[in-house]
C-alpha positions as CSV (number, residue, x, y, z in Angstrom):
1,M,15.6,-12.5,-3.0
2,S,13.2,-14.8,-5.3
3,N,10.4,-12.9,-6.9
4,R,8.4,-16.1,-6.7
5,I,5.8,-16.9,-4.0
6,L,5.3,-20.4,-3.7
7,P,2.7,-22.0,-1.2
8,R,3.3,-24.3,1.8
9,P,5.0,-27.0,0.9
10,Q,2.1,-29.6,1.3
11,F,0.1,-27.7,-0.7
12,A,3.2,-27.3,-3.6
13,G,1.8,-29.9,-5.9
14,A,-1.7,-28.1,-6.8
15,P,-1.8,-25.3,-9.2
16,L,-3.4,-22.9,-6.7
17,F,-2.7,-19.7,-8.2
18,V,-4.3,-20.6,-11.4
19,L,-7.5,-22.0,-9.2
20,I,-7.3,-18.9,-7.4
21,A,-7.0,-16.6,-10.5
22,A,-10.1,-18.3,-12.1
23,M,-12.4,-18.3,-9.2
24,L,-11.7,-14.5,-8.3
25,M,-12.4,-13.9,-12.2
26,M,-16.2,-15.2,-11.3
27,Q,-17.5,-12.0,-10.2
28,P,-16.4,-9.4,-12.9
29,L,-17.6,-11.4,-15.9
30,S,-20.8,-11.9,-13.8
31,T,-21.1,-8.1,-13.8
32,D,-19.2,-7.6,-16.8
33,L,-20.0,-9.4,-19.9
34,Y,-24.0,-8.4,-20.1
35,L,-23.2,-4.7,-19.1
36,A,-23.8,-4.0,-23.2
37,S,-26.8,-5.6,-22.9
38,L,-28.7,-3.7,-20.0
39,P,-30.2,-0.8,-22.1
40,S,-31.7,-3.8,-24.1
41,L,-33.1,-5.6,-21.3
42,V,-35.3,-2.1,-20.9
43,A,-36.6,-1.9,-23.9
44,G,-37.1,-5.7,-24.1
45,F,-38.8,-6.4,-21.2
46,G,-40.5,-2.8,-21.5
47,V,-39.4,-1.7,-17.8
48,P,-37.4,1.6,-16.2
49,V,-33.7,1.7,-16.3
50,A,-34.3,1.7,-11.9
51,T,-36.0,-2.4,-12.6
52,V,-33.1,-3.2,-14.7
53,Q,-30.5,-2.2,-12.3
54,L,-32.1,-4.7,-10.0
55,T,-30.2,-7.3,-11.8
56,L,-26.5,-5.9,-10.7
57,S,-28.0,-3.9,-7.3
58,L,-29.7,-7.7,-6.3
59,F,-26.9,-9.7,-7.6
60,V,-24.3,-7.5,-5.0
61,I,-26.8,-8.1,-2.3
62,G,-27.0,-11.6,-2.8
63,F,-23.0,-11.9,-2.8
64,G,-22.5,-9.8,-0.1
65,G,-25.2,-11.5,2.2
66,A,-24.1,-15.2,1.4
67,Q,-20.7,-14.7,2.5
68,L,-21.9,-14.0,6.0
69,V,-22.9,-17.6,5.6
70,V,-20.2,-18.8,3.8
71,G,-17.4,-17.6,5.5
72,P,-18.0,-19.5,8.2
73,L,-19.1,-22.4,7.1
74,S,-15.5,-22.9,5.0
75,D,-14.4,-22.2,8.6
76,R,-16.5,-25.3,9.8
77,H,-16.5,-28.1,7.2
78,G,-13.7,-27.1,5.0
79,R,-13.0,-24.8,1.4
80,R,-13.4,-27.7,-0.8
81,P,-17.0,-28.8,-0.2
82,V,-18.3,-25.2,0.3
83,L,-16.5,-24.2,-2.6
84,L,-18.4,-26.9,-5.0
85,A,-21.7,-26.7,-3.9
86,G,-21.3,-22.9,-4.6
87,L,-19.9,-23.6,-8.1
88,G,-23.0,-26.1,-9.1
89,L,-25.5,-23.6,-7.7
90,Y,-23.6,-20.9,-10.0
91,V,-24.1,-23.4,-13.0
92,A,-27.9,-24.1,-12.3
93,A,-28.8,-20.2,-11.9
94,T,-26.7,-19.3,-15.0
95,A,-28.8,-22.1,-16.8
96,L,-32.1,-19.9,-15.4
97,C,-30.9,-16.5,-16.3
98,G,-30.4,-17.2,-20.2
99,L,-33.8,-19.2,-20.2
100,S,-35.9,-16.1,-18.0
101,Q,-38.6,-15.1,-20.1
102,S,-39.6,-12.5,-17.6
103,I,-37.8,-9.6,-16.0
104,A,-38.9,-11.0,-12.4
105,L,-37.3,-14.2,-13.2
106,L,-34.2,-12.8,-14.8
107,I,-33.7,-10.7,-11.2
108,A,-34.5,-13.9,-9.1
109,A,-32.0,-15.9,-10.9
110,R,-29.1,-13.3,-11.0
111,F,-29.7,-13.5,-7.0
112,L,-29.1,-17.3,-6.9
113,Q,-26.0,-16.7,-9.6
114,A,-24.4,-14.5,-7.0
115,L,-24.7,-17.0,-3.8
116,G,-22.8,-19.2,-6.2
117,C,-20.0,-16.6,-7.4
118,C,-19.8,-16.1,-3.2
119,A,-18.6,-19.2,-2.8
120,A,-16.0,-19.2,-5.0
121,V,-14.8,-15.5,-4.6
122,M,-14.7,-16.2,-0.9
123,V,-12.9,-19.4,-0.9
124,A,-10.4,-18.2,-3.1
125,R,-9.2,-15.4,-0.5
126,A,-9.5,-17.7,1.9
127,I,-7.2,-20.4,0.6
128,V,-4.8,-17.2,-0.3
129,R,-4.7,-17.1,4.0
130,D,-4.7,-20.9,4.5
131,A,-1.8,-22.0,1.7
132,Y,0.6,-19.0,1.6
133,E,2.4,-17.1,4.2
134,P,0.9,-13.7,5.7
135,Q,4.0,-11.4,4.1
136,D,2.9,-13.1,0.5
137,S,-0.6,-12.7,0.8
138,A,-0.5,-9.4,-0.4
139,R,1.7,-9.9,-3.3
140,L,0.1,-13.3,-4.4
141,L,-3.3,-11.5,-4.7
142,A,-1.7,-8.5,-6.7
143,R,-0.4,-11.0,-9.2
144,A,-3.4,-12.7,-9.3
145,S,-5.6,-9.2,-9.3
146,T,-3.4,-8.7,-12.8
147,W,-4.8,-11.8,-14.6
148,V,-8.3,-11.1,-13.4
149,S,-8.4,-7.7,-14.8
150,L,-8.6,-9.5,-18.1
151,A,-12.0,-10.5,-17.2
152,P,-13.6,-6.9,-16.9
153,L,-11.0,-5.9,-19.9
154,L,-12.3,-8.6,-22.5
155,G,-15.7,-9.2,-20.8
156,P,-17.4,-6.2,-22.0
157,V,-15.8,-6.6,-25.4
158,L,-16.9,-10.2,-25.9
159,G,-20.4,-9.4,-24.5
160,S,-20.9,-6.1,-26.4
161,Y,-20.5,-8.8,-29.7
162,L,-22.6,-11.1,-28.0
163,Q,-25.2,-8.5,-27.3
164,V,-25.2,-7.1,-31.4
165,A,-25.0,-11.0,-32.6
166,F,-27.4,-13.1,-30.6
167,G,-28.9,-11.0,-27.9
168,W,-28.8,-11.1,-24.4
169,R,-29.0,-14.6,-23.6
170,A,-25.7,-15.2,-25.3
171,A,-23.9,-13.6,-22.4
172,F,-25.5,-16.4,-20.1
173,A,-24.5,-18.9,-22.1
174,A,-20.8,-18.0,-22.5
175,L,-21.0,-17.6,-18.4
176,G,-22.0,-21.5,-18.4
177,V,-19.7,-22.4,-20.0
178,F,-16.7,-20.9,-18.3
179,S,-18.1,-21.8,-14.7
180,A,-18.7,-25.5,-15.6
181,C,-15.1,-25.1,-16.9
182,V,-13.6,-23.6,-13.4
183,M,-16.2,-26.7,-11.7
184,A,-14.5,-29.6,-13.4
185,A,-10.8,-27.7,-12.6
186,C,-11.5,-27.7,-8.8
187,I,-12.5,-31.0,-8.6
188,L,-9.8,-32.8,-10.3
189,H,-6.7,-30.2,-8.7
190,L,-8.4,-28.4,-5.9
191,P,-7.0,-30.1,-2.5
192,E,-8.8,-29.1,1.0
193,T,-6.4,-26.0,2.3
194,N,-8.2,-25.4,6.0
195,E,-6.3,-27.4,8.2
196,H,-7.9,-26.0,11.5
197,K,-11.2,-26.2,10.8
198,N,-13.6,-25.0,13.6
199,P,-16.2,-26.8,15.0
200,Q,-17.9,-23.8,16.7
201,A,-17.5,-21.3,13.7
202,T,-21.6,-22.1,13.2
203,N,-22.7,-22.0,16.1
204,L,-24.5,-19.1,17.4
205,R,-22.1,-18.3,20.0
206,G,-18.8,-19.2,18.2
207,L,-20.2,-17.0,15.4
208,A,-20.6,-14.3,17.7
209,A,-17.6,-14.5,19.1
210,N,-15.8,-14.3,15.8
211,Y,-17.8,-11.8,14.6
212,R,-16.6,-9.9,17.6
213,L,-13.3,-10.4,17.0
214,V,-13.1,-9.7,13.5
215,L,-15.4,-6.5,13.6
216,G,-13.7,-5.2,16.9
217,S,-10.3,-5.4,15.1
218,R,-9.3,-1.7,14.2
219,E,-6.6,-3.5,11.5
220,F,-10.0,-5.2,9.5
221,W,-11.5,-1.7,9.4
222,L,-8.4,0.0,8.1
223,N,-8.4,-2.2,5.6
224,V,-12.2,-2.7,4.8
225,M,-13.3,0.6,4.5
226,P,-10.6,1.9,1.8
227,G,-11.5,-1.4,-0.1
228,A,-15.1,-1.5,0.0
229,L,-15.5,2.7,-0.9
230,S,-12.6,1.9,-3.5
231,Y,-15.2,-0.8,-4.6
232,G,-18.2,1.2,-4.8
233,G,-16.6,3.7,-7.3
234,I,-15.7,1.1,-10.0
235,F,-19.1,-0.1,-9.1
236,M,-20.6,3.0,-10.1
237,F,-18.6,2.8,-13.4
238,I,-20.0,-0.6,-14.0
239,S,-23.7,-0.2,-13.0
240,G,-23.6,3.4,-14.9
241,S,-21.4,3.5,-17.7
242,S,-23.6,1.7,-20.5
243,F,-26.4,3.9,-19.7
244,V,-23.9,7.3,-20.4
245,L,-22.2,6.3,-22.9
246,I,-24.6,4.6,-25.3
247,K,-27.6,6.5,-24.5
248,V,-26.1,9.9,-23.3
249,L,-23.1,10.3,-25.5
250,G,-24.0,8.0,-28.3
251,V,-21.7,5.2,-28.0
252,P,-22.8,2.3,-30.3
253,T,-23.4,-0.4,-28.4
254,Q,-20.8,-2.2,-30.5
255,W,-18.1,-0.2,-29.4
256,F,-19.2,0.1,-26.1
257,G,-17.0,-3.1,-25.0
258,Y,-13.8,-1.3,-26.2
259,C,-14.6,1.7,-24.4
260,F,-15.5,-0.3,-20.8
261,A,-12.1,-2.0,-21.6
262,L,-10.1,0.8,-21.9
263,G,-11.0,2.1,-18.6
264,V,-10.8,-1.1,-17.2
265,S,-7.1,-1.1,-18.2
266,G,-6.5,0.8,-15.4
267,Y,-7.3,-2.1,-12.9
268,M,-4.3,-4.1,-14.8
269,G,-1.8,-0.9,-14.6
270,G,-3.2,-0.6,-11.0
271,T,-2.2,-3.9,-10.0
272,L,1.3,-3.6,-11.4
273,V,1.8,-0.7,-10.0
274,C,0.9,-2.1,-6.4
275,R,3.3,-5.3,-6.8
276,R,6.3,-2.7,-7.0
277,L,5.0,-0.5,-4.6
278,L,4.9,-3.5,-2.4
279,K,8.5,-4.3,-2.8
280,A,9.9,-1.1,-1.4
281,L,6.5,0.4,1.0
282,A,4.7,-1.1,3.7
283,P,0.9,-2.0,2.9
284,E,-0.1,0.7,4.8
285,Q,1.7,3.3,2.5
286,V,0.7,1.6,-0.7
287,L,-3.0,2.1,0.7
288,R,-2.4,5.5,1.1
289,I,-1.4,6.5,-2.3
290,G,-4.0,4.4,-4.0
291,T,-6.6,6.4,-1.9
292,A,-4.8,9.4,-2.9
293,C,-5.2,8.5,-6.5
294,S,-8.9,7.4,-6.0
295,L,-9.3,11.6,-4.7
296,M,-8.0,12.6,-7.9
297,A,-9.9,10.2,-10.2
298,G,-13.3,11.2,-8.2
299,L,-12.7,15.1,-8.4
300,Y,-10.8,15.1,-11.9
301,F,-14.3,13.7,-13.2
302,L,-16.4,16.8,-11.8
303,A,-14.4,19.2,-12.7
304,A,-14.5,18.1,-16.2
305,T,-18.1,17.6,-16.1
306,L,-19.1,21.3,-14.7
307,L,-16.4,22.4,-17.3
308,G,-18.9,21.0,-20.3
309,L,-16.2,18.4,-21.5
310,W,-19.3,16.1,-21.8
311,H,-17.1,13.4,-24.3
312,W,-17.0,9.7,-24.3
313,A,-13.1,10.1,-24.1
314,V,-13.6,12.0,-20.6
315,V,-15.7,9.1,-19.0
316,V,-13.7,6.6,-20.2
317,L,-10.5,8.2,-18.5
318,A,-12.4,8.9,-15.3
319,M,-13.2,5.2,-15.0
320,F,-9.1,4.8,-16.0
321,L,-8.0,6.2,-13.2
322,A,-10.6,5.0,-10.9
323,M,-9.9,1.3,-11.7
324,A,-6.3,2.1,-11.5
325,A,-6.9,3.6,-7.8
326,H,-8.9,0.2,-6.9
327,G,-5.6,-1.7,-8.7
328,I,-3.6,-0.1,-5.8
329,N,-6.2,-0.4,-3.2
330,F,-8.1,-3.5,-3.4
331,P,-4.8,-6.7,-3.4
332,V,-3.5,-4.6,-0.1
333,S,-7.3,-4.4,1.9
334,Q,-8.0,-7.9,0.8
335,A,-4.9,-9.2,2.4
336,G,-5.0,-6.9,5.3
337,A,-8.8,-7.7,6.3
338,V,-7.8,-11.3,6.2
339,S,-4.4,-11.9,7.7
340,P,-4.5,-11.3,11.0
341,F,-7.0,-13.9,11.3
342,A,-5.3,-17.7,11.0
343,R,-9.0,-19.1,12.3
344,Q,-11.3,-16.8,11.3
345,A,-10.1,-16.2,8.2
346,G,-13.4,-17.1,6.2
347,T,-15.5,-15.0,8.7
348,A,-13.4,-12.4,8.2
349,A,-13.3,-12.5,4.0
350,G,-16.9,-12.8,4.2
351,L,-17.6,-9.9,6.7
352,M,-15.2,-8.0,4.1
353,G,-17.0,-9.0,1.5
354,A,-20.5,-8.2,3.3
355,V,-19.8,-4.7,3.4
356,M,-18.2,-4.4,0.1
357,M,-21.7,-5.6,-1.5
358,A,-23.8,-3.3,0.9
359,F,-21.5,-0.4,-0.5
360,A,-22.0,-1.9,-4.1
361,F,-26.1,-1.8,-3.7
362,V,-26.3,1.7,-2.0
363,I,-24.0,2.7,-5.1
364,G,-26.1,0.6,-7.6
365,S,-29.5,2.4,-6.0
366,I,-28.0,5.6,-6.6
367,V,-27.0,5.6,-9.9
368,G,-30.1,3.9,-10.9
369,A,-32.7,6.8,-9.3
370,T,-30.7,9.8,-10.1
371,H,-30.2,8.6,-13.7
372,N,-31.1,11.9,-15.5
373,G,-30.0,11.7,-18.8
374,T,-26.6,13.2,-18.1
375,L,-23.2,13.2,-16.9
376,Y,-23.5,15.2,-13.0
377,P,-25.1,12.1,-11.0
378,L,-22.4,10.2,-12.0
379,A,-19.7,12.8,-11.7
380,I,-20.7,14.2,-8.3
381,L,-20.8,10.5,-6.8
382,A,-17.3,10.2,-8.3
383,A,-16.2,12.9,-6.4
384,V,-17.7,12.0,-3.1
385,L,-16.7,8.5,-3.2
386,G,-12.8,9.3,-3.8
387,T,-13.2,12.2,-1.0
388,L,-14.2,9.4,1.7
389,N,-12.2,7.1,0.3
390,F,-9.1,9.1,1.1
391,L,-10.2,10.2,4.0
392,S,-11.0,6.6,5.4
393,V,-7.3,5.5,5.7
394,R,-6.2,9.0,7.3
395,L,-8.9,9.0,10.6
396,I,-9.1,4.8,11.5
397,A,-5.9,4.7,13.6
398,K,-4.1,1.8,13.4
399,R,-3.5,-0.5,16.1
400,P,-2.1,-4.3,16.8
401,V,-4.8,-7.0,16.6
402,A,-4.2,-10.3,18.3
403,A,-5.3,-13.4,16.3
């Protein structure tokens, strides 16, 4: 059997895989590229850690909330116009981020940036459902995720050097260039993939009916809960690692990117493992393996912290294990949450994203509120999230759902 994953014949002439990977890459780049700058924002604006954390937390709230609107809009009007509007907003908001003279304006601009980023990521997920056969979706997303993992792998390294050489504004200049290139590529090469536009998708009755259908599906929750808990586990490291590594463990700012990249490399490894597992096992079995890895990562971090092993390598290894687990969990959960809904793919993708971002907002807020100059809050949170993730796929019974 060929390992190639081909789109449906009508989309064979478009570079869909490249565009999907680029759109999915925008989310990790939007968060990871400026992580090394977070401690300097605290000093530069003269605000506490919790306030600077809002540049991440409000981003995920905007990202998650927008999907409840973007998904139905793309179901009704098509993927292409919604995507291009979102990318235009992202480019403009990124410029505003780089020009901000106050932390309040930066937080507001990050919120607007999240709305545009949401359109790119949500539409990318819906295009997978539109243009590829359902049985290929998980494999396609796993393959795309391998390439997407280059963003959190290389982004923090580039961000660290940009911070040291030019300051925090340089990260947003780089994001602006990248997003403008993605927008140009989509204008030139992306066809409309929504061949079943739903004129009722955005009226209140149709919206409520679609939400009831998706939210009432056990298969949806079987995939969304481990996906959201897994994302919460890595967002904990995304939002807290720079403070822990730089401020608590004394890692120089210019070396932070390398530490983060080592940890994030686990995600690439996890996606490669996921692709191999999906050739031999059903998606539900792969998800059980991935969530078991999440549990082991959390328990390891807590045990090492309680034993007094306070070293940057301990944090990086814990991040590596959590990222590897996410690399297994996330492609399967993304595909599994959307595949059952042929006519509600955008709505399902949006609801999944909203749940994930709600988890991330809560986790980011907890990280900011509990930061006390030690490893204990992060380690305890990692163990709790790993345990909940392990239990989620074992407590939610799967039943067939009609699309």
